[in-house]
Backbone and ligand atoms as CSV (ligand in chain L), in Angstrom:
chain,resi,resn,atom,element,x,y,z
A,1,MET,N,N,-14.627,-20.209,67.790
A,1,MET,CA,C,-15.670,-19.533,67.005
A,1,MET,C,C,-17.006,-20.251,67.206
A,2,THR,N,N,-18.038,-19.494,67.482
A,2,THR,CA,C,-19.357,-20.102,67.667
A,2,THR,C,C,-19.904,-20.564,66.314
A,3,LYS,N,N,-20.912,-21.426,66.362
A,3,LYS,CA,C,-21.494,-21.940,65.116
A,3,LYS,C,C,-22.036,-20.780,64.285
A,4,GLN,N,N,-22.702,-19.844,64.973
A,4,GLN,CA,C,-23.299,-18.720,64.234
A,4,GLN,C,C,-22.231,-17.879,63.540
A,5,ARG,N,N,-21.137,-17.606,64.250
A,5,ARG,CA,C,-20.059,-16.828,63.635
A,5,ARG,C,C,-19.474,-17.563,62.442
A,6,LYS,N,N,-19.349,-18.888,62.602
A,6,LYS,CA,C,-18.797,-19.706,61.522
A,6,LYS,C,C,-19.681,-19.621,60.278
A,7,VAL,N,N,-20.986,-19.695,60.486
A,7,VAL,CA,C,-21.926,-19.620,59.358
A,7,VAL,C,C,-21.811,-18.249,58.680
A,8,VAL,N,N,-21.770,-17.194,59.492
A,8,VAL,CA,C,-21.647,-15.836,58.940
A,8,VAL,C,C,-20.346,-15.715,58.139
A,9,TYR,N,N,-19.279,-16.258,58.700
A,9,TYR,CA,C,-17.983,-16.192,58.019
A,9,TYR,C,C,-18.022,-16.992,56.711
A,10,ASP,N,N,-18.636,-18.181,56.754
A,10,ASP,CA,C,-18.752,-19.011,55.547
A,10,ASP,C,C,-19.557,-18.303,54.459
A,11,VAL,N,N,-20.619,-17.626,54.881
A,11,VAL,CA,C,-21.431,-16.870,53.912
A,11,VAL,C,C,-20.551,-15.827,53.208
A,12,LEU,N,N,-19.683,-15.175,54.000
A,12,LEU,CA,C,-18.805,-14.153,53.413
A,12,LEU,C,C,-17.766,-14.751,52.475
A,13,LEU,N,N,-17.310,-15.964,52.794
A,13,LEU,CA,C,-16.310,-16.606,51.944
A,13,LEU,C,C,-16.927,-17.148,50.658
A,14,GLU,N,N,-18.176,-17.574,50.760
A,14,GLU,CA,C,-18.836,-18.232,49.639
A,14,GLU,C,C,-19.013,-17.301,48.442
A,15,GLU,N,N,-19.537,-16.132,48.722
A,15,GLU,CA,C,-19.774,-15.179,47.638
A,15,GLU,C,C,-19.141,-13.865,48.042
A,16,ARG,N,N,-18.045,-13.522,47.362
A,16,ARG,CA,C,-17.251,-12.371,47.798
A,16,ARG,C,C,-17.706,-11.092,47.121
A,17,ASP,N,N,-18.970,-10.768,47.348
A,17,ASP,CA,C,-19.536,-9.583,46.706
A,17,ASP,C,C,-19.788,-8.460,47.709
A,18,HIS,N,N,-19.144,-8.532,48.869
A,18,HIS,CA,C,-19.268,-7.491,49.891
A,18,HIS,C,C,-20.730,-7.255,50.275
A,19,PRO,N,N,-21.385,-8.286,50.806
A,19,PRO,CA,C,-22.802,-8.141,51.154
A,19,PRO,C,C,-23.021,-7.246,52.376
A,20,THR,N,N,-24.239,-6.743,52.490
A,20,THR,CA,C,-24.660,-6.015,53.697
A,20,THR,C,C,-25.068,-7.046,54.752
A,21,ALA,N,N,-25.269,-6.578,55.978
A,21,ALA,CA,C,-25.715,-7.482,57.053
A,21,ALA,C,C,-27.056,-8.116,56.681
A,22,GLN,N,N,-27.925,-7.337,56.049
A,22,GLN,CA,C,-29.235,-7.840,55.633
A,22,GLN,C,C,-29.086,-9.002,54.645
A,23,THR,N,N,-28.198,-8.848,53.676
A,23,THR,CA,C,-27.975,-9.912,52.688
A,23,THR,C,C,-27.368,-11.144,53.359
A,24,ILE,N,N,-26.430,-10.917,54.278
A,24,ILE,CA,C,-25.817,-12.038,55.003
A,24,ILE,C,C,-26.895,-12.774,55.803
A,25,PHE,N,N,-27.759,-11.993,56.420
A,25,PHE,CA,C,-28.880,-12.546,57.186
A,25,PHE,C,C,-29.728,-13.458,56.289
A,26,GLU,N,N,-30.054,-12.981,55.097
A,26,GLU,CA,C,-30.867,-13.782,54.175
A,26,GLU,C,C,-30.134,-15.041,53.734
A,27,ARG,N,N,-28.831,-14.910,53.463
A,27,ARG,CA,C,-28.048,-16.064,53.004
A,27,ARG,C,C,-27.821,-17.082,54.113
A,28,ALA,N,N,-27.829,-16.615,55.360
A,28,ALA,CA,C,-27.570,-17.514,56.489
A,28,ALA,C,C,-28.808,-18.306,56.901
A,29,GLN,N,N,-29.952,-17.936,56.340
A,29,GLN,CA,C,-31.218,-18.580,56.733
A,29,GLN,C,C,-31.211,-20.098,56.555
A,30,ASN,N,N,-30.553,-20.576,55.486
A,30,ASN,CA,C,-30.521,-22.029,55.235
A,30,ASN,C,C,-29.890,-22.783,56.400
A,31,GLU,N,N,-28.793,-22.219,56.917
A,31,GLU,CA,C,-28.042,-22.884,57.984
A,31,GLU,C,C,-28.611,-22.569,59.366
A,32,LEU,N,N,-29.050,-21.339,59.527
A,32,LEU,CA,C,-29.524,-20.874,60.837
A,32,LEU,C,C,-30.937,-20.322,60.667
A,33,SER,N,N,-31.907,-21.207,60.655
A,33,SER,CA,C,-33.266,-20.773,60.310
A,33,SER,C,C,-33.862,-19.812,61.340
A,34,SER,N,N,-33.430,-19.917,62.599
A,34,SER,CA,C,-34.062,-19.078,63.624
A,34,SER,C,C,-33.206,-17.879,64.032
A,35,VAL,N,N,-32.143,-17.614,63.259
A,35,VAL,CA,C,-31.236,-16.524,63.635
A,35,VAL,C,C,-31.915,-15.168,63.410
A,36,SER,N,N,-31.569,-14.193,64.262
A,36,SER,CA,C,-32.126,-12.848,64.095
A,36,SER,C,C,-31.090,-11.946,63.427
A,37,LEU,N,N,-31.590,-10.849,62.877
A,37,LEU,CA,C,-30.673,-9.889,62.256
A,37,LEU,C,C,-29.713,-9.318,63.306
A,38,ALA,N,N,-30.217,-9.129,64.537
A,38,ALA,CA,C,-29.362,-8.612,65.624
A,38,ALA,C,C,-28.190,-9.554,65.894
A,39,THR,N,N,-28.462,-10.851,65.840
A,39,THR,CA,C,-27.390,-11.839,66.043
A,39,THR,C,C,-26.367,-11.760,64.921
A,40,ILE,N,N,-26.854,-11.571,63.704
A,40,ILE,CA,C,-25.942,-11.423,62.562
A,40,ILE,C,C,-25.030,-10.219,62.795
A,41,TYR,N,N,-25.617,-9.109,63.249
A,41,TYR,CA,C,-24.805,-7.916,63.546
A,41,TYR,C,C,-23.776,-8.214,64.638
A,42,ASN,N,N,-24.198,-8.942,65.679
A,42,ASN,CA,C,-23.260,-9.292,66.755
A,42,ASN,C,C,-22.110,-10.135,66.229
A,43,CYS,N,N,-22.431,-11.114,65.389
A,43,CYS,CA,C,-21.394,-11.975,64.804
A,43,CYS,C,C,-20.433,-11.131,63.973
A,44,LEU,N,N,-20.993,-10.240,63.157
A,44,LEU,CA,C,-20.149,-9.397,62.294
A,44,LEU,C,C,-19.245,-8.503,63.141
A,45,ASP,N,N,-19.811,-7.912,64.206
A,45,ASP,CA,C,-19.002,-7.072,65.102
A,45,ASP,C,C,-17.830,-7.860,65.669
A,46,ALA,N,N,-18.107,-9.090,66.091
A,46,ALA,CA,C,-17.052,-9.932,66.670
A,46,ALA,C,C,-15.991,-10.258,65.620
A,47,LEU,N,N,-16.426,-10.610,64.422
A,47,LEU,CA,C,-15.479,-10.960,63.352
A,47,LEU,C,C,-14.634,-9.749,62.951
A,48,VAL,N,N,-15.271,-8.566,62.924
A,48,VAL,CA,C,-14.537,-7.340,62.577
A,48,VAL,C,C,-13.533,-7.007,63.687
A,49,SER,N,N,-13.958,-7.150,64.933
A,49,SER,CA,C,-13.043,-6.781,66.029
A,49,SER,C,C,-11.888,-7.769,66.158
A,50,HIS,N,N,-12.055,-8.984,65.625
A,50,HIS,CA,C,-10.950,-9.946,65.603
A,50,HIS,C,C,-10.154,-9.864,64.295
A,51,ASP,N,N,-10.439,-8.850,63.493
A,51,ASP,CA,C,-9.721,-8.641,62.222
A,51,ASP,C,C,-9.816,-9.823,61.266
A,52,VAL,N,N,-10.921,-10.522,61.303
A,52,VAL,CA,C,-11.124,-11.635,60.367
A,52,VAL,C,C,-11.942,-11.139,59.173
A,53,VAL,N,N,-12.675,-10.080,59.419
A,53,VAL,CA,C,-13.560,-9.510,58.404
A,53,VAL,C,C,-13.383,-7.997,58.425
A,54,LYS,N,N,-13.428,-7.415,57.232
A,54,LYS,CA,C,-13.341,-5.952,57.129
A,54,LYS,C,C,-14.722,-5.357,56.942
A,55,GLN,N,N,-14.938,-4.235,57.601
A,55,GLN,CA,C,-16.182,-3.499,57.406
A,55,GLN,C,C,-15.904,-2.406,56.377
A,56,VAL,N,N,-16.728,-2.343,55.367
A,56,VAL,CA,C,-16.529,-1.364,54.297
A,56,VAL,C,C,-17.678,-0.365,54.341
A,57,ASN,N,N,-17.347,0.886,54.582
A,57,ASN,CA,C,-18.389,1.913,54.667
A,57,ASN,C,C,-18.322,2.840,53.466
A,58,ILE,N,N,-19.456,3.038,52.849
A,58,ILE,CA,C,-19.542,3.932,51.695
A,58,ILE,C,C,-20.618,4.955,51.997
A,59,ASP,N,N,-20.196,6.190,52.101
A,59,ASP,CA,C,-21.139,7.275,52.369
A,59,ASP,C,C,-22.099,6.866,53.494
A,60,ARG,N,N,-23.396,7.042,53.257
A,60,ARG,CA,C,-24.353,6.696,54.316
A,60,ARG,C,C,-25.070,5.392,54.042
A,61,GLU,N,N,-24.557,4.652,53.073
A,61,GLU,CA,C,-25.185,3.362,52.776
A,61,GLU,C,C,-24.882,2.378,53.903
A,62,PRO,N,N,-25.699,1.321,54.012
A,62,PRO,CA,C,-25.406,0.309,55.034
A,62,PRO,C,C,-24.000,-0.271,54.827
A,63,SER,N,N,-23.322,-0.596,55.928
A,63,SER,CA,C,-21.985,-1.171,55.837
A,63,SER,C,C,-22.008,-2.449,55.021
A,64,ARG,N,N,-20.911,-2.689,54.329
A,64,ARG,CA,C,-20.739,-3.943,53.600
A,64,ARG,C,C,-19.595,-4.676,54.287
A,65,TYR,N,N,-19.488,-5.983,54.039
A,65,TYR,CA,C,-18.487,-6.782,54.736
A,65,TYR,C,C,-17.649,-7.575,53.752
A,66,CYS,N,N,-16.370,-7.730,54.102
A,66,CYS,CA,C,-15.388,-8.313,53.191
A,66,CYS,C,C,-14.510,-9.281,53.971
A,67,ALA,N,N,-14.364,-10.504,53.443
A,67,ALA,CA,C,-13.530,-11.507,54.126
A,67,ALA,C,C,-12.157,-11.650,53.466
A,68,ASN,N,N,-11.836,-10.761,52.551
A,68,ASN,CA,C,-10.522,-10.796,51.898
A,68,ASN,C,C,-9.507,-10.126,52.821
A,69,LEU,N,N,-8.589,-10.917,53.361
A,69,LEU,CA,C,-7.657,-10.375,54.348
A,69,LEU,C,C,-6.364,-9.850,53.735
A,70,CYS,N,N,-6.156,-10.077,52.438
A,70,CYS,CA,C,-4.997,-9.475,51.787
A,70,CYS,C,C,-5.223,-7.971,51.753
A,71,GLU,N,N,-4.140,-7.211,51.822
A,71,GLU,CA,C,-4.289,-5.765,51.766
A,71,GLU,C,C,-4.866,-5.400,50.403
A,72,HIS,N,N,-5.940,-4.692,50.393
A,72,HIS,CA,C,-6.556,-4.331,49.116
A,72,HIS,C,C,-7.439,-3.109,49.279
A,73,GLY,N,N,-7.758,-2.493,48.161
A,73,GLY,CA,C,-8.680,-1.375,48.149
A,73,GLY,C,C,-10.014,-1.811,47.591
A,74,HIS,N,N,-10.943,-0.873,47.552
A,74,HIS,CA,C,-12.279,-1.179,47.036
A,74,HIS,C,C,-12.675,-0.206,45.941
A,75,PHE,N,N,-13.122,-0.758,44.838
A,75,PHE,CA,C,-13.640,0.039,43.725
A,75,PHE,C,C,-15.151,-0.035,43.772
A,76,HIS,N,N,-15.784,1.110,43.951
A,76,HIS,CA,C,-17.253,1.148,44.018
A,76,HIS,C,C,-17.779,1.514,42.643
A,77,ASP,N,N,-18.407,0.569,41.985
A,77,ASP,CA,C,-18.992,0.833,40.679
A,77,ASP,C,C,-20.300,1.601,40.895
A,78,GLN,N,N,-20.296,2.858,40.494
A,78,GLN,CA,C,-21.439,3.732,40.756
A,78,GLN,C,C,-22.668,3.364,39.925
A,79,SER,N,N,-22.454,2.675,38.805
A,79,SER,CA,C,-23.620,2.354,37.976
A,79,SER,C,C,-24.310,1.069,38.424
A,80,THR,N,N,-23.574,0.159,39.061
A,80,THR,CA,C,-24.203,-1.103,39.492
A,80,THR,C,C,-24.291,-1.230,41.006
A,81,GLY,N,N,-23.501,-0.433,41.740
A,81,GLY,CA,C,-23.446,-0.574,43.193
A,81,GLY,C,C,-22.487,-1.663,43.645
A,82,ASP,N,N,-21.857,-2.344,42.683
A,82,ASP,CA,C,-20.911,-3.412,43.036
A,82,ASP,C,C,-19.672,-2.837,43.727
A,83,ILE,N,N,-19.109,-3.628,44.621
A,83,ILE,CA,C,-17.820,-3.284,45.219
A,83,ILE,C,C,-16.834,-4.366,44.813
A,84,ILE,N,N,-15.762,-3.951,44.169
A,84,ILE,CA,C,-14.800,-4.903,43.626
A,84,ILE,C,C,-13.471,-4.726,44.353
A,85,ASP,N,N,-12.873,-5.844,44.790
A,85,ASP,CA,C,-11.567,-5.781,45.434
A,85,ASP,C,C,-10.511,-5.337,44.425
A,86,VAL,N,N,-9.642,-4.447,44.873
A,86,VAL,CA,C,-8.557,-3.967,44.025
A,86,VAL,C,C,-7.245,-4.293,44.730
A,87,LYS,N,N,-6.460,-5.162,44.098
A,87,LYS,CA,C,-5.155,-5.514,44.679
A,87,LYS,C,C,-4.160,-4.387,44.455
A,88,PHE,N,N,-3.223,-4.227,45.364
A,88,PHE,CA,C,-2.143,-3.289,45.151
A,88,PHE,C,C,-1.082,-4.003,44.323
A,89,LYS,N,N,-0.538,-3.322,43.325
A,89,LYS,CA,C,0.523,-3.933,42.523
A,89,LYS,C,C,1.732,-4.172,43.424
A,90,PRO,N,N,2.403,-5.313,43.238
A,90,PRO,CA,C,3.426,-5.737,44.198
A,90,PRO,C,C,4.576,-4.759,44.411
A,91,ASP,N,N,5.024,-4.067,43.371
A,91,ASP,CA,C,6.222,-3.250,43.538
A,91,ASP,C,C,5.934,-1.785,43.819
A,92,VAL,N,N,4.680,-1.457,44.095
A,92,VAL,CA,C,4.328,-0.053,44.281
A,92,VAL,C,C,4.226,0.266,45.767
A,93,ASP,N,N,4.906,1.324,46.186
A,93,ASP,CA,C,4.793,1.801,47.557
A,93,ASP,C,C,3.801,2.966,47.548
A,94,LEU,N,N,2.585,2.684,48.018
A,94,LEU,CA,C,1.521,3.689,47.945
A,94,LEU,C,C,1.875,4.970,48.696
A,95,THR,N,N,2.689,4.837,49.728
A,95,THR,CA,C,3.013,6.019,50.530
A,95,THR,C,C,3.809,7.033,49.710
A,96,GLN,N,N,4.422,6.577,48.606
A,96,GLN,CA,C,5.170,7.492,47.728
A,96,GLN,C,C,4.247,8.515,47.072
A,97,PHE,N,N,2.958,8.181,47.008
A,97,PHE,CA,C,2.014,9.082,46.345
A,97,PHE,C,C,1.364,10.054,47.328
A,98,LEU,N,N,1.701,9.927,48.592
A,98,LEU,CA,C,1.021,10.729,49.608
A,98,LEU,C,C,1.991,11.719,50.243
A,99,ASP,N,N,1.505,12.915,50.480
A,99,ASP,CA,C,2.309,13.929,51.152
A,99,ASP,C,C,1.984,13.844,52.647
A,100,LEU,N,N,2.542,12.836,53.297
A,100,LEU,CA,C,2.203,12.552,54.693
A,100,LEU,C,C,2.882,13.537,55.642
A,101,PRO,N,N,2.275,13.787,56.809
A,101,PRO,CA,C,2.967,14.620,57.802
A,101,PRO,C,C,4.262,13.949,58.234
A,102,GLN,N,N,5.225,14.756,58.598
A,102,GLN,CA,C,6.531,14.216,58.973
A,102,GLN,C,C,6.411,13.229,60.135
A,103,GLY,N,N,7.076,12.130,60.036
A,103,GLY,CA,C,7.079,11.135,61.104
A,103,GLY,C,C,5.865,10.218,61.092
A,104,ALA,N,N,5.003,10.369,60.106
A,104,ALA,CA,C,3.786,9.546,60.080
A,104,ALA,C,C,4.141,8.081,59.845
A,105,VAL,N,N,3.581,7.227,60.659
A,105,VAL,CA,C,3.748,5.785,60.490
A,105,VAL,C,C,2.370,5.224,60.153
A,106,ILE,N,N,2.253,4.616,59.004
A,106,ILE,CA,C,0.949,4.102,58.583
A,106,ILE,C,C,0.705,2.730,59.205
A,107,GLU,N,N,-0.412,2.614,59.900
A,107,GLU,CA,C,-0.774,1.322,60.478
A,107,GLU,C,C,-1.859,0.649,59.657
A,108,ASN,N,N,-2.631,1.449,58.983
A,108,ASN,CA,C,-3.748,0.913,58.214
A,108,ASN,C,C,-4.038,1.885,57.081
A,109,LEU,N,N,-4.040,1.373,55.874
A,109,LEU,CA,C,-4.310,2.216,54.719
A,109,LEU,C,C,-5.561,1.714,54.037
A,110,GLU,N,N,-6.564,2.569,53.925
A,110,GLU,CA,C,-7.789,2.172,53.240
A,110,GLU,C,C,-7.917,2.969,51.962
A,111,LEU,N,N,-8.193,2.285,50.890
A,111,LEU,CA,C,-8.318,2.943,49.605
A,111,LEU,C,C,-9.703,2.660,49.044
A,112,ASN,N,N,-10.477,3.710,48.879
A,112,ASN,CA,C,-11.813,3.578,48.311
A,112,ASN,C,C,-11.891,4.419,47.049
A,113,ILE,N,N,-12.255,3.786,45.970
A,113,ILE,CA,C,-12.321,4.468,44.671
A,113,ILE,C,C,-13.758,4.384,44.162
A,114,LYS,N,N,-14.262,5.507,43.688
A,114,LYS,CA,C,-15.595,5.497,43.073
A,114,LYS,C,C,-15.455,5.702,41.584
A,115,GLY,N,N,-16.273,5.064,40.821
A,115,GLY,CA,C,-16.234,5.242,39.381
A,115,GLY,C,C,-17.204,4.297,38.724
A,116,PHE,N,N,-16.950,3.991,37.479
A,116,PHE,CA,C,-17.792,3.034,36.775
A,116,PHE,C,C,-16.949,2.321,35.738
A,117,LEU,N,N,-17.439,1.217,35.234
A,117,LEU,CA,C,-16.702,0.446,34.240
A,117,LEU,C,C,-17.281,0.762,32.869
A,118,LYS,N,N,-16.424,1.238,31.970
A,118,LYS,CA,C,-16.875,1.527,30.595
A,118,LYS,C,C,-17.214,0.223,29.896
A,119,GLN,N,N,-18.289,0.233,29.131
A,119,GLN,CA,C,-18.690,-0.990,28.396
A,119,GLN,C,C,-17.801,-1.212,27.192
L,1,ZN,ZN,ZN,-12.872,-6.309,49.860
């Protein structure tokens, strides 16, 4: 892993709030003062393609990034814009809730939930 990728990855581990590339760029400034936003995107692409980081896409908003490698879903709080990791309960087989085509083998399941948190 290059130093730049390491810094980008550390930024993602430090604050697990699913930042955008722009936010990661700003947070990485302390460690990499001369880094460009394009380099940040390159690092993120590499980390995503190596399955170390997940890219989270919501509608047409800028992609967000997640370093949580446990299988999980994302809850998008519509009132704050926060994205919160949602763990799957251990004994639940999510495929039981889906009317999948016959013979379907799931390789990757993404769960995105939109809503808000009642006060
Ligand atoms: Zn996540």
